[in-house]
N, C-alpha and C positions, 0 to 999 in steps of 0.2 A: 546594578554598577553604583546604585543611587546611596548606600550606604556605606561602599567605599569610598564616593568622591565625599560624603559629610563627613566620615569619619580619617579620612586625610590630611583633613585643616585642623585638627586639635592635634593628630599624631607627630606631627613635627615640634612641637613644644616637648614633647617625652625625647624623641631622638637625640635633637640640638644636644640634650645634655650627656649622651655618651661619644658623642663621635665629633662634636664641632671646637674650632678656635675660635675661627670668631664668626661673624654674619655669614662670609662668605660660604664656610662649612655649613652655618644653620640653614639657609636656602639649598645645600646642597642635598644635605638629607629630608628634608622637609616634603623630597617630591616622592618618596619610597614609598608611600601609599596613593598615591593621584596615579587615576589612570592619565595613559598618553594621551595625549590632543595632538591630530596633523597641526602642524604653523609655526609660528614662530611667537614668544612669550618674552617677556621681558618683565622683570621686577625693579625696583629701585626703591632703597631706604635710604634717608639722612636722619642723623641724631645728634643732639647736643646736649650738655648739662652742664650746669655751671654751679658749683659751691661757695658757701662763705667760707671764709677763712678758719684753720682750725691751727689750733694751737700742738705746739710738743715740746717741751720742755720751755724752753726761753726765746721758742719759735716757733713765726705763724709758717702756718704750711693752705693755699687753696687749692683745689682741685676741680679742672677743666675736663671735659670728655667731647670728641664729634666721632662719628661713626659713618661712614658714606660705604656703599655698597650697589655693585649692580650686578645680576642674574640673568640671564638668557638661555632659551633651549628654542631647540631646530628640530622637528619630523616633519617626516617627508609623510607619514602612513600611522598606522597606529600600534606597530608594534614595537618599534624603534625611535630612540630621543638622545639628541647629543644634547651636553650643557654646558655652560663654562660661566666662570665669574671673576670678578675680583671687589677688593674690597680695601679700607683704610680704615684704622681709628687709631686715635692717638689719646695720652693720658697728658695735658699739660698743667705742671706746678708751678703754680705762683708763689716764687718759694723757694728757699735752699733745702732739700731733701741731704741729711748728712746720716749715712747709718753709723751705729756707736762704736762697734766693735773692730772696723776694719777701718771707719775714718774714711771710708767712698762718697765725694760728693754726687752723687746722681744726674744726668742732664734734666733737665726742667720739661724735657719734651721724651714721651716713650711713646712708643710708635709700633705698629700690631698691621704688616701688611702682608694681603692672602691673595693668592692665584689660583683656580681651584677647574678643573676639566674633567666629567663624567660620561657614564649611559645609561642608558638601562632598555630591558629586550621584554616583552611580552611574550611569552612560551604559546602553543596552540590551547592549552588547560588553560591559559588565563593567568597562571603565575606567573613569578616578573621577576628577574634578574639583573644585577648591575652593577656598578664598581664608581666609585668619586676618590680624587685624590689632588691635594691641595700643597703647595708650598707658598711658603712665607718668610717673613722674618718678623719677630716681636724682639724691640730693642731698643736703648737709648742710640742705637748705630746700627740702622737696620743694611744686613747684606754685609756687613761689615768683614765677614768669615765664614768660612762654615759651619763655625760655631754656633753662630746668632742664624741658623736658618732652620725653619720649624717644618715636618715634611711628619703630613697625614695619609694613608692609605685606607680605602674603608670595600667592602665588598658585601653584598647581602642578597638575601633571596627569600621571597613573599611569597607563601602559598595563597591561593584562590581565597579558600574558606569560605564560609557560608555569607549569610547578607549581614549576621548582626559578630562575625565573631572573625579574625583572621591570626595567624603565625607566621613571625619572620623572624631570620635567620641572620648577624650578622658579624663580624670580624672587621679588627680594628686595629691601627697599628699606628703610634703617635711618639715621636720624641719629644713633646712638651704637656704630656699628660701629667695632672697632679699626683697620679698613684702609679705606679708599674710604667713609668716612661720606658721608651725601646722595646717593650714586650708586645707584642701579639695575642690582643684580648679577644675570645669570643663572648658574643651577646643573644641573648632569644629576647622574645616579648611575645604575652598574650594579648590581642587586643581586644577587646566586648564593646558594642555600643548598639543598645538596644531599641535607640532614640537617637535624634539629633543631638539633644542635648545631654545626654549621660553617656557618659567614658571611662573605662575602666583599662588601665594600661597596667600588667606585671610583666617584669623584664628584669633580667639581671645586667647591667649593675642600678636600674632605677625603678622607679615607680610614678603613676600621676592616676589623677582622678576630677572629672572635671561634673559636677552633680547638680541638679538645678534643687535652688532654695526659693520654689513658690514660681510666681509666672513671670517673673522680671528679673530674678537674679541668679547666676550661677558664680557655684564655688571652683575652685581648682586649687589641686595641692599638686605639688609633685617635689621626688624626695630624690636625690642622686649620689650615691655613696663615697666620700667618705659622712659629707656632712654640709652639702648643698640644696637647700630647701629654701620652697616658694609656696604661703598658701597667700590668697587672696581671690577677690571676690567682683566680679562683672554686674552692674543692675544698670539696665535699659531704664532710663529716666524720662525722656520727651522723645519719639521716634527713632532719629539715626544718632542722639546721645546717650553715651553710655558714662556711669561712674564706676572708677575702678578704688579698688581698696585694697591693702594687703600688707604684705611683710616678706624679708627676701638675707637669705646668709647667701653669700658667692666669694670667690673670689678670681683675680688673674694672674698672671706671669709673666717675668719678659727677661730674656738673655742679658746680661750687662758685658758689655764688648770688654771691659778689665777685670771681669772676675778672675778672682785665683786660680779655682775650681773649675773647671768648662763643665760639667754636670749640676751647678748651683744655678738658680735662678732667683732673679727676685719677686716673692709674692706681696699682691696686695690682696689685705680679705676685708672684707665689711658684712654687716649687719642692717639692715634698714628698712622701717616703715615707711609706705606711701600711698598719695591718697590723690585723686586726678580726675580727668576728663577725657573721656575719648570719643571720636565726632566721626561718622562715616557718611560723606557729602554723598558719595553714591558706593556702587558695590565694587568699584577697583581702587578707592580711598583710603587713608582711615589716616587721622589727625589725634594726637596724643597731648596734652600737659597736663603734668606730672608734677608733684611737690614732694620731697622727700626727708628724712632724719638719719643720717648715718649715723649709728653709735657702735662700739667694738671696731672700731677700724684701726687698721696696723700694717707696716709691711714689715716685710722679714726676708734672709737670705735661707736658701736651702736645696738640696737634691730634690726633694719631693716634699709634701705637706703633713707627710709624721714623720718629719727631718726634727732636731731640736734646732729651737728656732734663733739663728743669729742675728745680729744686726737688727735686733729687734726694734720698730719706732711705734711706739701707742699713738692715735692721734685723738684728739678732744673728738667730741659731738658735733655736729656739722649740719646745717642742714640745707637744702639745693633744690632746684630747679630743672624738669625736662623737658625739649619737645622732641617729637619724632613726626615724620610723614612719609609715606609709606604709598604707590603708585602700581600697580600694576599695568600693563599694555597689551 
């Protein structure tokens, strides 16, 4: 069981790429490979980010973020666990965002609110199966109507496997996915971890590597189709203090309440290089302070990320600062 426990910590980062909406779903699927422990467990995370003003055309736009989430699990024994979660994140725009093709003025605050619930069960042969569902709203007017509601349903089955490897099978439905929305998608992943610091996850549609580069540095790579990628390093520089460096490309989406086509979403994509520090004052607490520089950042509207980009707004490069605090109880 020791290898499974260690592996579960890192598999979390790959699973969120396939099935997550926001931090609520991320925490829900981080549980897939964790052993069920009797009792109550609570996880809280808060994040805040501020960026300098970025120009587009003759306008200025500053992007600021917050993210707060709570997840809790309860298990009477090692065979069954129930968990639930709630989270809210916001993208606040300091300035006017006006979409050029439709002339739409986007509200200054876009919010993503989500509530989740699920369970896990361990079989006599130590295989594990379960489900996770969430409902939320990512919009300029959250829960304004059914067309602004996000729904996600997931099911998984994990084979017990060996001390260093395991197979996992998944099925996901989401009306907010950036590719093939509203289409149930199966997934599978082979997880291999010969030691605590080395991990390879080969799956569909994602890939992840964690590999040691010497005694104190770990390389992390993750990829998710069609074009989300992160490459970074984590280096222990003194006791519980770590240096973080890397680059990533990401996207997020929102349903605007007054959009002409209910299948369209407002997308925001960005590429970013970053560096900062992570401090672990104890085993259950992490604090991160990270500076970043965003480039190739833009908004657009479309049904999915393969559509021709309508209402595209390209932003100038801009620096940012991010702070995050997480705690397990």
